[in-house]
KENUKE-454540 format. One record per atom (N, C-alpha, C, CB): residue number from 0; atom name; x, y, z; residue in one letter. Coordinates in pm, 1 decimal. Glycine has a CB too. Layout:
+-----+------+----------+----------+----------+------+
! pos ! site !        x !        y !        z ! code !
+-----+------+----------+----------+----------+------+
! NUM !   CA !        X !        Y !        Z !    A !
...
+-----+------+----------+----------+----------+------+
END
This chain:
+-----+------+----------+----------+----------+------+
! pos ! site !        x !        y !        z ! code !
+-----+------+----------+----------+----------+------+
!   0 !    N !    684.4 !   8833.2 !    735.4 !    M !
!   0 !   CA !    800.5 !   8891.3 !    779.2 !    M !
!   0 !    C !    911.8 !   8765.9 !    668.2 !    M !
!   0 !   CB !    811.8 !   8888.6 !    986.6 !    M !
!   1 !    N !   1003.6 !   8830.2 !    643.1 !    T !
!   1 !   CA !   1077.3 !   8781.9 !    492.9 !    T !
!   1 !    C !   1257.1 !   8761.4 !    589.1 !    T !
!   1 !   CB !   1066.9 !   8964.0 !    313.7 !    T !
!   2 !    N !   1289.2 !   8677.0 !    502.3 !    D !
!   2 !   CA !   1458.4 !   8645.6 !    590.0 !    D !
!   2 !    C !   1501.5 !   8762.8 !    584.5 !    D !
!   2 !   CB !   1590.0 !   8536.9 !    519.4 !    D !
!   3 !    N !   1503.2 !   8850.5 !    476.2 !    A !
!   3 !   CA !   1615.7 !   8968.5 !    455.2 !    A !
!   3 !    C !   1558.2 !   9075.9 !    638.5 !    A !
!   3 !   CB !   1571.6 !   9090.7 !    234.3 !    A !
!   4 !    N !   1435.0 !   9060.0 !    650.7 !    A !
!   4 !   CA !   1488.2 !   9156.8 !    733.7 !    A !
!   4 !    C !   1486.9 !   9099.3 !    866.0 !    A !
!   4 !   CB !   1416.7 !   9284.5 !    726.5 !    A !
!   5 !    N !   1502.9 !   8985.2 !    868.4 !    T !
!   5 !   CA !   1526.1 !   8888.0 !   1002.6 !    T !
!   5 !    C !   1652.9 !   8938.0 !   1041.8 !    T !
!   5 !   CB !   1531.9 !   8711.9 !    979.1 !    T !
!   6 !    N !   1708.1 !   8907.9 !    953.3 !    A !
!   6 !   CA !   1856.6 !   8908.2 !    923.3 !    A !
!   6 !    C !   1939.5 !   9001.6 !    967.2 !    A !
!   6 !   CB !   1879.6 !   8910.4 !    801.7 !    A !
!   7 !    N !   1879.0 !   9134.4 !    968.8 !    T !
!   7 !   CA !   1898.8 !   9244.7 !   1001.2 !    T !
!   7 !    C !   1897.0 !   9294.4 !   1153.4 !    T !
!   7 !   CB !   1822.6 !   9298.3 !    930.4 !    T !
!   8 !    N !   1801.6 !   9188.7 !   1144.8 !    A !
!   8 !   CA !   1781.3 !   9258.3 !   1346.4 !    A !
!   8 !    C !   1893.2 !   9233.1 !   1372.8 !    A !
!   8 !   CB !   1668.8 !   9177.0 !   1489.0 !    A !
!   9 !    N !   1938.9 !   9319.6 !   1528.0 !    P !
!   9 !   CA !   2002.9 !   9242.9 !   1614.2 !    P !
!   9 !    C !   1985.9 !   9129.5 !   1772.7 !    P !
!   9 !   CB !   2062.3 !   9328.3 !   1627.3 !    P !
!  10 !    N !   1868.8 !   9105.8 !   1695.4 !    I !
!  10 !   CA !   1816.3 !   9012.1 !   1764.8 !    I !
!  10 !    C !   1778.6 !   8815.0 !   1705.8 !    I !
!  10 !   CB !   1695.1 !   9098.8 !   1796.4 !    I !
!  11 !    N !   1775.7 !   8776.8 !   1791.6 !    D !
!  11 !   CA !   1755.8 !   8613.9 !   1712.8 !    D !
!  11 !    C !   1679.5 !   8576.7 !   1633.7 !    D !
!  11 !   CB !   1727.8 !   8515.5 !   1779.1 !    D !
!  12 !    N !   1668.9 !   8578.2 !   1487.1 !    P !
!  12 !   CA !   1585.1 !   8533.8 !   1432.6 !    P !
!  12 !    C !   1445.4 !   8434.8 !   1461.1 !    P !
!  12 !   CB !   1651.8 !   8503.9 !   1374.1 !    P !
!  13 !    N !   1456.1 !   8365.3 !   1511.1 !    W !
!  13 !   CA !   1368.6 !   8254.1 !   1633.2 !    W !
!  13 !    C !   1293.5 !   8333.0 !   1744.5 !    W !
!  13 !   CB !   1487.8 !   8145.0 !   1731.1 !    W !
!  14 !    N !   1362.3 !   8450.7 !   1778.8 !    L !
!  14 !   CA !   1308.0 !   8507.9 !   1926.1 !    L !
!  14 !    C !   1202.9 !   8608.2 !   1811.7 !    L !
!  14 !   CB !   1458.1 !   8612.4 !   2068.3 !    L !
!  15 !    N !   1242.6 !   8675.1 !   1731.4 !    L !
!  15 !   CA !   1180.7 !   8787.1 !   1666.3 !    L !
!  15 !    C !   1021.5 !   8751.4 !   1574.3 !    L !
!  15 !   CB !   1305.1 !   8842.8 !   1562.2 !    L !
!  16 !    N !   1045.3 !   8560.3 !   1566.1 !    A !
!  16 !   CA !    922.0 !   8529.1 !   1492.3 !    A !
!  16 !    C !    831.9 !   8507.3 !   1633.7 !    A !
!  16 !   CB !    935.9 !   8382.8 !   1374.8 !    A !
!  17 !    N !    874.8 !   8488.9 !   1708.9 !    K !
!  17 !   CA !    770.0 !   8462.7 !   1832.4 !    K !
!  17 !    C !    782.6 !   8597.2 !   1938.6 !    K !
!  17 !   CB !    816.7 !   8301.2 !   1925.2 !    K !
!  18 !    N !    785.0 !   8700.5 !   1892.2 !    L !
!  18 !   CA !    807.7 !   8795.2 !   1990.4 !    L !
!  18 !    C !    632.7 !   8867.0 !   1909.0 !    L !
!  18 !   CB !   1001.2 !   8899.5 !   1984.0 !    L !
!  19 !    N !    560.3 !   8923.7 !   1959.4 !    V !
!  19 !   CA !    420.8 !   8996.1 !   2032.5 !    V !
!  19 !    C !    406.9 !   9102.1 !   2066.5 !    V !
!  19 !   CB !    379.9 !   8958.3 !   2136.0 !    V !
!  20 !    N !    294.6 !   9229.0 !   2002.1 !    C !
!  20 !   CA !    271.8 !   9347.7 !   2056.7 !    C !
!  20 !    C !    194.0 !   9291.7 !   2216.3 !    C !
!  20 !   CB !    172.7 !   9449.0 !   1940.3 !    C !
!  21 !    N !    261.3 !   9375.9 !   2346.8 !    P !
!  21 !   CA !    223.3 !   9352.1 !   2440.6 !    P !
!  21 !    C !     92.2 !   9426.9 !   2462.8 !    P !
!  21 !   CB !    316.5 !   9364.9 !   2516.7 !    P !
!  22 !    N !     47.5 !   9500.7 !   2383.4 !    V !
!  22 !   CA !    -98.3 !   9573.1 !   2350.4 !    V !
!  22 !    C !   -200.9 !   9484.2 !   2252.9 !    V !
!  22 !   CB !    -67.3 !   9725.5 !   2265.5 !    V !
!  23 !    N !   -165.8 !   9497.6 !   2152.0 !    T !
!  23 !   CA !   -253.6 !   9365.3 !   2021.3 !    T !
!  23 !    C !   -238.0 !   9217.7 !   2029.6 !    T !
!  23 !   CB !   -193.1 !   9377.5 !   1855.2 !    T !
!  24 !    N !   -107.7 !   9182.4 !   2072.9 !    R !
!  24 !   CA !   -123.3 !   9030.3 !   2065.6 !    R !
!  24 !    C !    -58.5 !   9001.8 !   1922.5 !    R !
!  24 !   CB !   -292.8 !   8975.2 !   2078.8 !    R !
!  25 !    N !    -52.0 !   9042.6 !   1845.1 !    T !
!  25 !   CA !      8.8 !   9045.9 !   1729.9 !    T !
!  25 !    C !    145.4 !   9106.4 !   1687.2 !    T !
!  25 !   CB !    -70.3 !   9091.8 !   1668.7 !    T !
!  26 !    N !    196.4 !   8972.8 !   1589.7 !    P !
!  26 !   CA !    342.0 !   9001.5 !   1554.2 !    P !
!  26 !    C !    400.0 !   9155.0 !   1575.2 !    P !
!  26 !   CB !    358.1 !   8964.7 !   1402.2 !    P !
!  27 !    N !    556.6 !   9120.6 !   1583.1 !    L !
!  27 !   CA !    606.0 !   9270.3 !   1488.8 !    L !
!  27 !    C !    713.3 !   9245.5 !   1405.1 !    L !
!  27 !   CB !    662.6 !   9403.6 !   1581.4 !    L !
!  28 !    N !    760.1 !   9326.6 !   1336.3 !    R !
!  28 !   CA !    820.3 !   9337.5 !   1235.2 !    R !
!  28 !    C !    916.1 !   9450.1 !   1265.9 !    R !
!  28 !   CB !    734.3 !   9350.0 !   1127.8 !    R !
!  29 !    N !   1022.2 !   9389.3 !   1218.4 !    W !
!  29 !   CA !   1177.3 !   9483.6 !   1274.0 !    W !
!  29 !    C !   1228.0 !   9591.1 !   1138.4 !    W !
!  29 !   CB !   1347.5 !   9340.1 !   1309.6 !    W !
!  30 !    N !   1245.6 !   9669.5 !   1175.8 !    D !
!  30 !   CA !   1260.0 !   9846.0 !   1111.5 !    D !
!  30 !    C !   1377.5 !   9873.3 !   1146.2 !    D !
!  30 !   CB !   1158.7 !   9978.4 !   1174.8 !    D !
!  31 !    N !   1487.8 !   9860.3 !   1008.9 !    A !
!  31 !   CA !   1634.5 !   9888.2 !   1050.6 !    A !
!  31 !    C !   1617.6 !  10036.9 !   1093.0 !    A !
!  31 !   CB !   1756.4 !   9864.0 !    921.5 !    A !
!  32 !    N !   1567.4 !  10076.1 !    970.3 !    A !
!  32 !   CA !   1574.7 !  10255.9 !    978.9 !    A !
!  32 !    C !   1581.8 !  10290.1 !   1122.7 !    A !
!  32 !   CB !   1426.1 !  10345.3 !    912.1 !    A !
!  33 !    N !   1447.4 !  10252.9 !   1166.6 !    R !
!  33 !   CA !   1428.9 !  10344.0 !   1308.6 !    R !
!  33 !    C !   1493.3 !  10276.3 !   1435.5 !    R !
!  33 !   CB !   1260.3 !  10365.3 !   1347.6 !    R !
!  34 !    N !   1499.1 !  10073.5 !   1423.4 !    G !
!  34 !   CA !   1593.2 !  10000.9 !   1503.9 !    G !
!  34 !    C !   1525.7 !  10014.0 !   1584.3 !    G !
!  34 !   CB !   1723.3 !  10028.3 !   1527.6 !    G !
!  35 !    N !   1381.4 !   9985.6 !   1523.6 !    A !
!  35 !   CA !   1308.5 !   9906.9 !   1630.2 !    A !
!  35 !    C !   1175.4 !   9794.0 !   1603.3 !    A !
!  35 !   CB !   1256.6 !  10017.5 !   1718.3 !    A !
!  36 !    N !   1121.8 !   9732.6 !   1709.3 !    L !
!  36 !   CA !   1028.7 !   9666.5 !   1632.8 !    L !
!  36 !    C !    876.5 !   9678.2 !   1616.3 !    L !
!  36 !   CB !   1046.6 !   9563.7 !   1663.1 !    L !
!  37 !    N !    812.1 !   9674.9 !   1490.2 !    L !
!  37 !   CA !    732.3 !   9781.7 !   1488.3 !    L !
!  37 !    C !    569.4 !   9732.8 !   1525.6 !    L !
!  37 !   CB !    752.4 !   9849.7 !   1342.8 !    L !
!  38 !    N !    513.9 !   9782.1 !   1553.9 !    S !
!  38 !   CA !    365.8 !   9720.8 !   1589.3 !    S !
!  38 !    C !    255.2 !   9797.7 !   1498.3 !    S !
!  38 !   CB !    324.7 !   9745.9 !   1764.5 !    S !
!  39 !    N !    212.0 !   9725.1 !   1364.3 !    D !
!  39 !   CA !    150.0 !   9807.3 !   1288.0 !    D !
!  39 !    C !     22.2 !   9785.6 !   1321.6 !    D !
!  39 !   CB !    177.5 !   9796.8 !   1157.3 !    D !
!  40 !    N !    -56.3 !   9709.0 !   1417.2 !    A !
!  40 !   CA !   -198.9 !   9713.1 !   1503.0 !    A !
!  40 !    C !   -204.3 !   9817.5 !   1569.6 !    A !
!  40 !   CB !   -226.4 !   9606.2 !   1602.3 !    A !
!  41 !    N !    -92.2 !   9842.0 !   1643.8 !    A !
!  41 !   CA !    -86.7 !   9937.9 !   1747.2 !    A !
!  41 !    C !    -68.5 !  10048.0 !   1732.4 !    A !
!  41 !   CB !    -18.8 !   9921.3 !   1820.7 !    A !
!  42 !    N !     77.1 !  10096.4 !   1583.0 !    G !
!  42 !   CA !     81.5 !  10183.1 !   1604.6 !    G !
!  42 !    C !    219.9 !  10247.3 !   1648.7 !    G !
!  42 !   CB !     -5.0 !  10181.5 !   1661.3 !    G !
!  43 !    N !    293.0 !  10169.0 !   1661.8 !    L !
!  43 !   CA !    371.5 !  10148.6 !   1796.7 !    L !
!  43 !    C !    487.7 !  10125.9 !   1776.3 !    L !
!  43 !   CB !    332.9 !  10048.7 !   1880.9 !    L !
!  44 !    N !    623.1 !  10181.3 !   1797.5 !    A !
!  44 !   CA !    761.0 !  10083.3 !   1760.1 !    A !
!  44 !    C !    843.0 !  10098.1 !   1886.4 !    A !
!  44 !   CB !    863.8 !  10139.0 !   1611.7 !    A !
!  45 !    N !    912.0 !   9967.1 !   1941.2 !    Y !
!  45 !   CA !    932.6 !   9924.0 !   2047.5 !    Y !
!  45 !    C !   1094.2 !   9936.1 !   2003.7 !    Y !
!  45 !   CB !    853.3 !   9787.6 !   2089.7 !    Y !
!  46 !    N !   1194.7 !  10006.9 !   2129.6 !    P !
!  46 !   CA !   1290.2 !  10026.9 !   2040.7 !    P !
!  46 !    C !   1365.6 !   9876.0 !   2148.4 !    P !
!  46 !   CB !   1369.3 !  10218.7 !   2024.7 !    P !
!  47 !    N !   1494.4 !   9824.3 !   2099.5 !    V !
!  47 !   CA !   1552.7 !   9765.6 !   2077.7 !    V !
!  47 !    C !   1667.4 !   9840.0 !   2162.3 !    V !
!  47 !   CB !   1543.2 !   9735.4 !   1955.2 !    V !
!  48 !    N !   1714.2 !   9782.6 !   2244.9 !    R !
!  48 !   CA !   1843.4 !   9847.4 !   2337.9 !    R !
!  48 !    C !   1941.2 !   9744.0 !   2347.7 !    R !
!  48 !   CB !   1804.3 !   9894.4 !   2500.3 !    R !
!  49 !    N !   2087.6 !   9714.1 !   2323.0 !    D !
!  49 !   CA !   2148.5 !   9661.4 !   2355.3 !    D !
!  49 !    C !   2147.3 !   9458.1 !   2279.0 !    D !
!  49 !   CB !   2121.9 !   9714.7 !   2487.3 !    D !
!  50 !    N !   2038.9 !   9469.5 !   2176.1 !    G !
!  50 !   CA !   1998.7 !   9354.7 !   2147.9 !    G !
!  50 !    C !   1839.9 !   9305.8 !   2243.0 !    G !
!  50 !   CB !   2133.3 !   9267.6 !   2175.3 !    G !
!  51 !    N !   1811.9 !   9345.6 !   2316.5 !    V !
!  51 !   CA !   1749.5 !   9301.3 !   2376.8 !    V !
!  51 !    C !   1612.6 !   9400.1 !   2348.0 !    V !
!  51 !   CB !   1815.4 !   9281.3 !   2497.9 !    V !
!  52 !    N !   1481.8 !   9350.3 !   2336.2 !    P !
!  52 !   CA !   1367.1 !   9412.6 !   2254.9 !    P !
!  52 !    C !   1248.3 !   9469.5 !   2420.0 !    P !
!  52 !   CB !   1279.2 !   9250.7 !   2114.4 !    P !
!  53 !    N !   1261.9 !   9628.3 !   2423.1 !    V !
!  53 !   CA !   1195.7 !   9664.4 !   2526.8 !    V !
!  53 !    C !   1004.7 !   9700.3 !   2508.7 !    V !
!  53 !   CB !   1286.9 !   9787.9 !   2569.1 !    V !
!  54 !    N !    965.4 !   9560.6 !   2509.2 !    L !
!  54 !   CA !    803.2 !   9583.5 !   2485.6 !    L !
!  54 !    C !    732.4 !   9581.1 !   2595.6 !    L !
!  54 !   CB !    735.0 !   9484.1 !   2401.0 !    L !
!  55 !    N !    781.2 !   9747.3 !   2630.6 !    V !
!  55 !   CA !    690.4 !   9815.1 !   2749.3 !    V !
!  55 !    C !    641.2 !   9931.1 !   2684.9 !    V !
!  55 !   CB !    771.1 !   9858.9 !   2893.6 !    V !
!  56 !    N !    494.2 !   9938.3 !   2685.4 !    V !
!  56 !   CA !    446.0 !  10045.8 !   2635.8 !    V !
!  56 !    C !    464.8 !  10192.2 !   2608.0 !    V !
!  56 !   CB !    383.6 !  10041.0 !   2675.6 !    V !
!  57 !    N !    491.7 !  10256.5 !   2721.3 !    R !
!  57 !   CA !    519.9 !  10348.4 !   2769.8 !    R !
!  57 !    C !    671.4 !  10418.1 !   2745.1 !    R !
!  57 !   CB !    487.0 !  10316.1 !   2880.3 !    R !
!  58 !    N !    739.6 !  10320.3 !   2684.1 !    E !
!  58 !   CA !    840.1 !  10339.5 !   2645.1 !    E !
!  58 !    C !    882.2 !  10316.2 !   2453.7 !    E !
!  58 !   CB !    901.3 !  10260.5 !   2744.7 !    E !
!  59 !    N !    795.0 !  10326.3 !   2383.2 !    A !
!  59 !   CA !    747.6 !  10285.6 !   2284.4 !    A !
!  59 !    C !    689.6 !  10454.5 !   2241.2 !    A !
!  59 !   CB !    644.4 !  10149.6 !   2312.1 !    A !
!  60 !    N !    701.9 !  10415.4 !   2065.7 !    L !
!  60 !   CA !    694.8 !  10552.6 !   2035.2 !    L !
!  60 !    C !    574.5 !  10561.0 !   1925.8 !    L !
!  60 !   CB !    841.9 !  10609.2 !   1981.2 !    L !
!  61 !    N !    506.5 !  10597.1 !   1890.3 !    A !
!  61 !   CA !    410.0 !  10598.6 !   1760.7 !    A !
!  61 !    C !    443.3 !  10608.2 !   1608.4 !    A !
!  61 !   CB !    331.2 !  10705.1 !   1775.0 !    A !
!  62 !    N !    401.4 !  10532.7 !   1560.9 !    I !
!  62 !   CA !    490.0 !  10533.2 !   1392.2 !    I !
!  62 !    C !    383.8 !  10630.7 !   1301.4 !    I !
!  62 !   CB !    502.2 !  10329.5 !   1294.8 !    I !
+-----+------+----------+----------+----------+------+
END
């Protein structure tokens, strides 16, 4: 994950570096175009609402 990617995320970069996918336990990456945290391993996009990551599988969208 690059500094540019974390700089545009609506959540703290420190927290973003520690978040993992609840399905695969792999790191998440911020996608500004989707406004979501992506799990490439699971193929899921987790929404971020009001700066809060929603890491609930049933709320995630397939990518």
